[in-house]
TORTORSE-943284 format. One record per residue: residue in one letter; chain; y negated, x, z negated of N, C-alpha, C in turn; residue number from 0. Coordinates in steps of 0.05 Angstrom, whole numbers, plus 5000, padded with zeros to 4 digits. Example, Ala and Ser with C-alpha at 12.3 -4.5 7.8 and 13.67 -1.06 7.14 Angstrom:
R residuo cadena  n_v  n_u  n_w ca_v ca_u ca_w  c_v  c_u  c_w num
R       a      A 5114 5264 4844 5090 5246 4844 5066 5264 4844   0
R       s      A 5045 5257 4858 5021 5273 4857 4999 5258 4843   1
REM end
This chain:
R residuo cadena  n_v  n_u  n_w ca_v ca_u ca_w  c_v  c_u  c_w num
R       m      A 6944 5151 5835 6958 5164 5814 6958 5195 5818   0
R       e      A 6960 5203 5843 6960 5232 5849 6934 5244 5841   1
R       d      A 6911 5230 5845 6885 5240 5837 6884 5244 5807   2
R       f      A 6895 5225 5792 6895 5228 5763 6912 5252 5755   3
R       d      A 6935 5255 5768 6953 5277 5761 6939 5304 5766   4
R       r      A 6926 5306 5789 6913 5331 5795 6890 5337 5776   5
R       f      A 6875 5315 5769 6852 5319 5751 6862 5327 5724   6
R       y      A 6884 5314 5714 6895 5321 5688 6905 5350 5687   7
R       t      A 6919 5358 5708 6929 5385 5709 6907 5406 5709   8
R       d      A 6887 5401 5725 6864 5420 5726 6850 5421 5699   9
R       l      A 6845 5397 5688 6830 5396 5663 6845 5410 5640  10
R       k      A 6870 5405 5637 6886 5417 5616 6890 5446 5620  11
R       a      A 6891 5455 5645 6894 5483 5650 6869 5498 5642  12
R       t      A 6846 5486 5647 6820 5498 5639 6818 5500 5608  13
R       e      A 6826 5478 5595 6824 5477 5566 6844 5497 5553  14
R       k      A 6868 5499 5565 6888 5517 5555 6879 5546 5559  15
R       g      A 6866 5551 5581 6857 5578 5588 6837 5589 5568  16
R       d      A 6822 5571 5556 6801 5580 5537 6798 5557 5517  17
R       a      A 6811 5560 5494 6810 5539 5474 6782 5533 5465  18
R       s      A 6765 5554 5465 6737 5550 5457 6720 5555 5482  19
R       l      A 6715 5533 5497 6701 5535 5522 6673 5545 5519  20
R       t      A 6663 5560 5539 6636 5569 5539 6617 5546 5546  21
R       s      A 6591 5551 5544 6571 5531 5551 6575 5521 5580  22
R       k      A 6578 5540 5598 6581 5533 5626 6607 5517 5631  23
R       q      A 6628 5525 5618 6654 5510 5621 6652 5482 5610  24
R       q      A 6638 5479 5587 6634 5452 5576 6617 5435 5594  25
R       i      A 6596 5446 5605 6579 5431 5623 6595 5423 5648  26
R       d      A 6610 5441 5659 6627 5436 5682 6648 5414 5675  27
R       r      A 6659 5415 5652 6680 5396 5643 6668 5368 5642  28
R       l      A 6644 5365 5631 6632 5339 5627 6619 5327 5652  29
R       l      A 6612 5345 5671 6598 5336 5695 6615 5338 5721  30
R       r      A 6640 5346 5719 6656 5350 5743 6660 5324 5757  31
R       p      A 6664 5324 5783 6668 5299 5798 6692 5284 5787  32
R       g      A 6688 5257 5783 6710 5241 5773 6710 5238 5743  33
R       s      A 6690 5251 5729 6690 5250 5700 6675 5225 5689  34
R       t      A 6665 5209 5706 6649 5186 5697 6665 5168 5678  35
R       y      A 6689 5161 5686 6705 5143 5669 6717 5158 5645  36
R       l      A 6722 5184 5648 6732 5200 5626 6712 5200 5603  37
R       n      A 6686 5202 5611 6665 5204 5591 6660 5177 5576  38
R       l      A 6674 5156 5584 6673 5131 5568 6688 5134 5542  39
R       n      A 6706 5153 5542 6723 5157 5518 6711 5179 5501  40
R       p      A 6700 5171 5477 6686 5191 5461 6704 5213 5450  41
R       f      A 6730 5207 5447 6749 5227 5438 6754 5248 5460  42
R       e      A 6755 5239 5484 6758 5257 5507 6733 5275 5510  43
R       v      A 6710 5263 5506 6685 5278 5509 6683 5300 5488  44
R       l      A 6690 5293 5463 6688 5312 5441 6714 5328 5437  45
R       q      A 6734 5323 5454 6760 5337 5452 6773 5333 5425  46
R       l      A 6776 5308 5418 6788 5301 5392 6811 5281 5396  47
R       e      A 6828 5280 5376 6849 5260 5375 6837 5234 5365  48
R       p      A 6847 5211 5374 6835 5185 5366 6837 5179 5336  49
R       e      A 6855 5194 5322 6857 5189 5293 6837 5206 5277  50
R       t      A 6822 5223 5291 6804 5241 5277 6783 5225 5261  51
R       d      A 6778 5235 5237 6759 5221 5220 6730 5227 5229  52
R       v      A 6711 5211 5219 6684 5213 5228 6671 5240 5221  53
R       e      A 6676 5250 5197 6665 5275 5188 6673 5299 5206  54
R       t      A 6699 5299 5213 6709 5320 5231 6696 5317 5258  55
R       a      A 6693 5293 5267 6680 5288 5293 6651 5298 5293  56
R       k      A 6637 5294 5271 6609 5304 5269 6608 5334 5271  57
R       k      A 6627 5347 5258 6628 5377 5259 6633 5387 5287  58
R       k      A 6651 5373 5302 6656 5381 5329 6632 5376 5347  59
R       y      A 6618 5354 5341 6594 5348 5357 6573 5369 5352  60
R       k      A 6570 5378 5328 6550 5398 5321 6556 5424 5336  61
R       k      A 6582 5431 5337 6590 5455 5351 6584 5453 5381  62
R       l      A 6590 5430 5393 6585 5426 5421 6555 5425 5427  63
R       s      A 6540 5413 5409 6512 5410 5414 6498 5437 5415  64
R       l      A 6508 5456 5399 6497 5483 5400 6502 5497 5427  65
R       l      A 6525 5490 5439 6532 5502 5465 6517 5488 5488  66
R       l      A 6513 5462 5485 6502 5447 5507 6472 5441 5505  67
R       h      A 6459 5448 5483 6431 5442 5481 6415 5455 5504  68
R       p      A 6398 5439 5516 6382 5449 5539 6367 5475 5534  69
R       d      A 6357 5478 5509 6343 5503 5503 6361 5527 5503  70
R       k      A 6387 5523 5500 6407 5545 5501 6416 5551 5529  71
R       n      A 6408 5533 5547 6417 5536 5575 6393 5533 5594  72
R       a      A 6374 5551 5590 6349 5550 5606 6354 5553 5636  73
R       d      A 6375 5569 5643 6381 5574 5671 6396 5550 5684  74
R       d      A 6405 5531 5668 6419 5508 5678 6411 5483 5662  75
R       r      A 6385 5481 5658 6374 5461 5639 6380 5432 5647  76
R       e      A 6377 5426 5673 6381 5398 5681 6409 5388 5676  77
R       r      A 6429 5404 5683 6456 5397 5678 6463 5397 5649  78
R       a      A 6451 5415 5634 6455 5416 5605 6445 5391 5591  79
R       e      A 6422 5381 5601 6411 5356 5589 6429 5333 5594  80
R       k      A 6441 5331 5618 6460 5310 5624 6485 5312 5606  81
R       a      A 6496 5336 5603 6519 5340 5586 6513 5334 5557  82
R       f      A 6489 5342 5548 6481 5338 5521 6478 5308 5515  83
R       d      A 6468 5293 5534 6466 5263 5530 6494 5251 5528  84
R       i      A 6513 5262 5543 6540 5251 5542 6553 5254 5514  85
R       i      A 6549 5277 5502 6561 5281 5475 6546 5265 5454  86
R       k      A 6520 5261 5458 6504 5245 5439 6514 5216 5439  87
R       k      A 6520 5205 5463 6531 5178 5465 6558 5176 5452  88
R       a      A 6574 5197 5456 6601 5198 5445 6600 5197 5414  89
R       i      A 6584 5213 5402 6583 5213 5372 6571 5188 5362  90
R       a      A 6553 5176 5377 6541 5150 5369 6563 5129 5368  91
R       l      A 6581 5129 5386 6603 5109 5386 6621 5113 5362  92
R       i      A 6627 5139 5357 6645 5145 5334 6633 5138 5308  93
R       e      A 6607 5142 5305 6593 5136 5280 6589 5106 5275  94
R       d      A 6592 5090 5296 6590 5061 5293 6617 5050 5287  95
R       p      A 6622 5038 5264 6649 5029 5256 6661 5009 5276  96
R       d      A 6644 4991 5286 6655 4971 5305 6663 4984 5332  97
R       e      A 6646 5002 5342 6653 5016 5367 6677 5034 5363  98
R       l      A 6678 5047 5340 6701 5065 5335 6727 5049 5335  99
R       s      A 6726 5025 5323 6750 5008 5322 6758 5000 5351 100
R       k      A 6738 4993 5367 6744 4986 5395 6756 5008 5410 101
R       c      A 6746 5033 5406 6757 5056 5420 6786 5061 5412 102
R       r      A 6792 5059 5386 6819 5063 5377 6837 5040 5387 103
R       d      A 6826 5016 5389 6842 4994 5400 6849 4999 5429 104
R       t      A 6832 5014 5443 6837 5020 5471 6863 5037 5473 105
R       y      A 6867 5055 5454 6891 5071 5454 6916 5054 5448 106
R       t      A 6912 5035 5430 6935 5017 5424 6942 5000 5449 107
R       e      A 6922 4990 5463 6928 4975 5487 6940 4993 5508 108
R       a      A 6931 5017 5510 6942 5036 5530 6971 5042 5525 109
R       k      A 6978 5045 5499 7006 5051 5492 7024 5027 5499 110
R       a      A 7013 5003 5494 7029 4978 5500 7033 4976 5531 111
R       r      A 7012 4981 5546 7014 4980 5575 7034 5001 5585 112
R       l      A 7033 5025 5573 7050 5046 5582 7079 5040 5576 113
R       a      A 7084 5027 5553 7112 5020 5546 7123 5001 5566 114
R       v      A 7107 4981 5575 7116 4963 5596 7121 4977 5622 115
R       a      A 7103 4995 5630 7106 5010 5655 7130 5028 5654 116
R       m      A 7135 5041 5631 7159 5059 5629 7184 5043 5630 117
R       s      A 7185 5020 5618 7208 5003 5619 7215 4995 5648 118
R       e      A 7195 4987 5663 7199 4979 5691 7208 5004 5707 119
R       k      A 7196 5027 5701 7203 5051 5716 7232 5060 5710 120
R       k      A 7240 5056 5686 7268 5062 5679 7288 5044 5694 121
R       r      A 7281 5019 5695 7299 5000 5709 7301 5007 5739 122
R       k      A 7278 5014 5750 7278 5021 5778 7294 5047 5783 123
R       a      A 7291 5067 5765 7305 5092 5768 7335 5088 5766 124
R       k      A 7343 5070 5748 7372 5065 5744 7384 5052 5768 125
R       r      A 7368 5034 5781 7378 5021 5805 7382 5041 5828 126
R       e      A 7363 5060 5829 7362 5079 5852 7379 5104 5848 127
R       t      A 7380 5114 5823 7394 5139 5817 7416 5137 5797 128
R       k      A 7421 5113 5787 7441 5108 5766 7434 5122 5740 129
R       s      A 7409 5132 5737 7400 5144 5712 7373 5133 5706 130
R       d      A 7369 5127 5680 7343 5116 5672 7324 5138 5661 131
R       s      A 7330 5162 5667 7313 5185 5658 7288 5186 5675 132
R       i      A 7265 5188 5661 7239 5190 5675 7222 5212 5662 133
R       p      A 7202 5222 5677 7185 5244 5666 7172 5238 5640 134
R       e      A 7166 5212 5635 7152 5204 5611 7169 5207 5586 135
R       d      A 7195 5213 5589 7213 5216 5566 7207 5242 5551 136
R       t      A 7195 5261 5564 7188 5286 5551 7161 5284 5537 137
R       p      A 7156 5299 5516 7130 5298 5502 7107 5304 5521 138
R       e      A 7111 5324 5538 7089 5331 5557 7084 5309 5578 139
R       g      A 7107 5298 5588 7105 5276 5607 7092 5251 5596 140
R       y      A 7099 5245 5571 7088 5221 5557 7058 5225 5552 141
R       a      A 7051 5249 5543 7022 5255 5537 7006 5252 5562 142
R       k      A 7016 5261 5585 7002 5259 5610 6999 5230 5619 143
R       a      A 7021 5215 5617 7020 5187 5625 7002 5171 5607 144
R       l      A 7002 5177 5581 6984 5163 5562 6955 5169 5568 145
R       w      A 6949 5194 5573 6922 5202 5580 6912 5186 5604 146
R       i      A 6929 5184 5625 6921 5169 5648 6917 5140 5642 147
R       m      A 6935 5128 5626 6933 5099 5619 6908 5094 5602 148
R       v      A 6902 5112 5583 6879 5109 5566 6853 5109 5583 149
R       t      A 6852 5127 5602 6829 5129 5620 6826 5103 5636 150
R       k      A 6848 5092 5645 6847 5067 5660 6838 5044 5643 151
R       v      A 6847 5042 5618 6839 5020 5600 6810 5022 5594 152
R       f      A 6800 5046 5589 6771 5049 5584 6755 5040 5609 153
R       a      A 6765 5047 5632 6752 5040 5657 6752 5010 5661 154
R       d      A 6775 4997 5655 6777 4968 5658 6758 4954 5639 155
R       r      A 6756 4964 5615 6738 4952 5595 6709 4955 5603 156
R       e      A 6703 4978 5614 6675 4982 5623 6668 4964 5646 157
R       k      A 6687 4961 5665 6682 4942 5687 6678 4914 5677 158
R       k      A 6694 4906 5658 6692 4879 5647 6665 4876 5633 159
R       r      A 6657 4896 5618 6631 4895 5604 6608 4892 5623 160
R       k      A 6609 4908 5645 6588 4907 5665 6587 4879 5679 161
R       t      A 6611 4868 5684 6612 4842 5697 6599 4821 5679 162
R       l      A 6606 4821 5653 6594 4802 5634 6564 4807 5632 163
R       e      A 6556 4832 5632 6528 4839 5630 6512 4829 5654 164
R       d      A 6525 4833 5678 6512 4823 5703 6509 4793 5703 165
R       r      A 6530 4779 5693 6529 4750 5692 6507 4741 5673 166
R       a      A 6505 4755 5650 6485 4748 5630 6457 4752 5642 167
R       n      A 6453 4775 5656 6427 4781 5668 6420 4761 5690 168
R       e      A 6441 4753 5705 6436 4733 5726 6428 4706 5714 169
R       e      A 6441 4699 5692 6434 4674 5678 6405 4675 5667 170
R       k      A 6398 4698 5656 6371 4702 5646 6351 4700 5668 171
R       r      A 6357 4712 5691 6340 4711 5714 6336 4682 5724 172
R       r      A 6358 4668 5725 6357 4640 5734 6340 4623 5715 173
R       l      A 6345 4626 5689 6329 4611 5669 6300 4618 5671 174
R       a      A 6294 4644 5675 6266 4653 5677 6253 4640 5701 175
R       e      A 6267 4639 5724 6256 4627 5748 6251 4597 5744 176
R       e      A 6269 4584 5730 6266 4555 5724 6242 4551 5706 177
R       m      A 6238 4569 5686 6215 4566 5668 6189 4570 5683 178
R       v      A 6189 4590 5701 6165 4595 5717 6159 4571 5735 179
R       a      A 6180 4560 5747 6176 4536 5765 6166 4513 5749 180
R       a      A 6177 4509 5725 6169 4486 5708 6140 4490 5699 181
R       a      A 6132 4515 5692 6105 4521 5684 6085 4516 5707 182
R       e      A 6093 4524 5731 6076 4519 5754 6073 4490 5759 183
R       k      A 6094 4475 5756 6093 4446 5760 6074 4433 5740 184
R       r      A 6077 4441 5714 6059 4430 5693 6030 4437 5699 185
R       k      A 6026 4462 5708 5999 4471 5714 5986 4454 5736 186
R       l      A 6002 4448 5757 5992 4432 5779 5987 4403 5770 187
R       e      A 6004 4393 5753 6001 4366 5743 5976 4364 5726 188
R       e      A 5972 4385 5709 5948 4385 5692 5922 4387 5709 189
R       e      A 5923 4404 5730 5900 4407 5747 5894 4381 5762 190
R       f      A 5915 4368 5771 5911 4343 5785 5899 4322 5766 191
R       k      A 5910 4321 5742 5900 4301 5722 5871 4307 5715 192
R       k      A 5864 4333 5712 5837 4340 5706 5818 4333 5728 193
R       n      A 5826 4340 5753 5809 4333 5776 5806 4303 5779 194
R       y      A 5828 4289 5773 5827 4260 5776 5807 4248 5756 195
R       e      A 5807 4257 5731 5789 4247 5711 5760 4255 5718 196
R       e      A 5756 4280 5727 5729 4290 5733 5717 4275 5757 197
R       t      A 5733 4265 5774 5722 4252 5798 5723 4221 5796 198
R       r      A 5729 4211 5772 5732 4182 5769 5706 4167 5776 199
R       d      A 5683 4176 5764 5658 4163 5770 5650 4166 5799 200
R       e      A 5655 4189 5810 5649 4193 5838 5665 4174 5856 201
R       r      A 5690 4170 5849 5707 4152 5864 5697 4123 5862 202
R       r      A 5688 4116 5838 5677 4089 5834 5653 4084 5851 203
R       v      A 5634 4103 5851 5610 4100 5867 5617 4099 5896 204
R       s      A 5635 4116 5905 5644 4116 5933 5656 4090 5941 205
R       w      A 5672 4078 5922 5685 4053 5928 5664 4030 5930 206
R       r      A 5644 4030 5912 5624 4010 5913 5607 4012 5939 207
R       d      A 5601 4037 5946 5586 4042 5971 5602 4032 5995 208
R       f      A 5628 4037 5994 5646 4029 6016 5646 3999 6018 209
R       v      A 5649 3985 5995 5650 3956 5995 5624 3944 6006 210
R       k      A 5601 3956 5996 5575 3946 6005 5572 3949 6035 211
R       k      A 5580 3972 6045 5578 3977 6074 5595 3957 6089 212
R       k      A 5619 3951 6079 5637 3932 6092 5625 3904 6092 213
R       e      A 5613 3896 6069 5601 3870 6067 5577 3868 6086 214
R       k      A 5561 3889 6087 5537 3889 6104 5545 3888 6133 215
R       k      A 5566 3902 6140 5575 3903 6167 5586 3876 6175 216
R       l      A 5600 3862 6156 5611 3836 6162 5589 3816 6166 217
R       e      A 5569 3817 6149 5546 3798 6151 5532 3802 6178 218
R       t      A 5528 3828 6185 5515 3834 6211 5532 3823 6234 219
R       y      A 5558 3826 6231 5576 3816 6252 5574 3786 6255 220
R       r      A 5574 3773 6232 5573 3743 6233 5546 3734 6245 221
R       g      A 5524 3747 6237 5498 3739 6248 5495 3744 6277 222
R       a      A 5507 3764 6287 5503 3772 6315 5523 3758 6334 223
R       n      A 5545 3751 6324 5566 3740 6342 5573 3711 6339 224
R       f      A 5565 3698 6317 5571 3670 6313 5554 3652 6330 225
R       k      A 5565 3635 6347 5551 3616 6365 5563 3589 6361 226
R       p      A 5547 3568 6355 5558 3541 6352 5569 3531 6379 227
R       p      A 5590 3515 6379 5601 3505 6404 5581 3487 6419 228
R       q      A 5580 3489 6445 5562 3473 6461 5572 3444 6463 229
R       t      A 5552 3425 6462 5559 3397 6465 5561 3390 6494 230
R       k      A 5583 3378 6502 5588 3371 6530 5581 3342 6534 231
R       l      A 5563 3337 6553 5554 3309 6559 5576 3294 6574 232
R       e      A 5580 3269 6566 5600 3252 6578 5590 3240 6604 233
R       t      A 5605 3243 6626 5597 3233 6652 5609 3206 6657 234
R       s      A 5599 3191 6678 5610 3165 6685 5639 3167 6693 235
R       k      A 5646 3189 6706 5674 3193 6714 5692 3194 6690 236
R       d      A 5681 3207 6669 5697 3210 6645 5701 3183 6632 237
R       k      A 5680 3165 6634 5682 3138 6622 5704 3122 6636 238
R       r      A 5704 3124 6664 5724 3108 6678 5752 3117 6672 239
R       s      A 5756 3143 6669 5783 3153 6663 5793 3143 6636 240
R       k      A 5775 3136 6619 5784 3125 6593 5794 3097 6597 241
REM end
């Protein structure tokens, strides 16, 4: 929370110091450390209220684009290109009716979350100090707390989007691997079937040759090893024993 407070204070001080920021100040604002999640909010990027209509947003975008265009910042071109891309993405969200609705819904959700947080904070303050007065009761305090909550809600939604995207990509990868494996299996089966058919006649000849060799070997064995039993002559001793 302290980091958010410090960031908010520094940011608003800069904006207040120069209502019409220079090219360098705008580039610094959009690229300063910690601005990644802030730039998810197109209204924050273009410095507009969430109720601002599309035409007004386009005018503000045009004004910023003149300041941030890389050709206007030859001495800081690389950073200018990054900043210019950020405002292009912001106006694209605002020009898309569905995305614009989602961005405005983010503010609605943030206000609802803040109301719950303020209620709990008031109860805690009353238990500890006997007074339910909190900084968010002032317009400035509420604006600061809402800004922080809006930033958090945009961040939460982006994390959720990335999680779902990662899951979808992982599922695509898994299905792709299964399809490749299935294709390889079919290829092997087809190759086996083709080879099996192509070698059918060869296998038949080989089998016939094998059978012939076995039969020939058996006949040779019978001819070479078969001996009729010898006839034993009966002796006189054998006659008496009978």
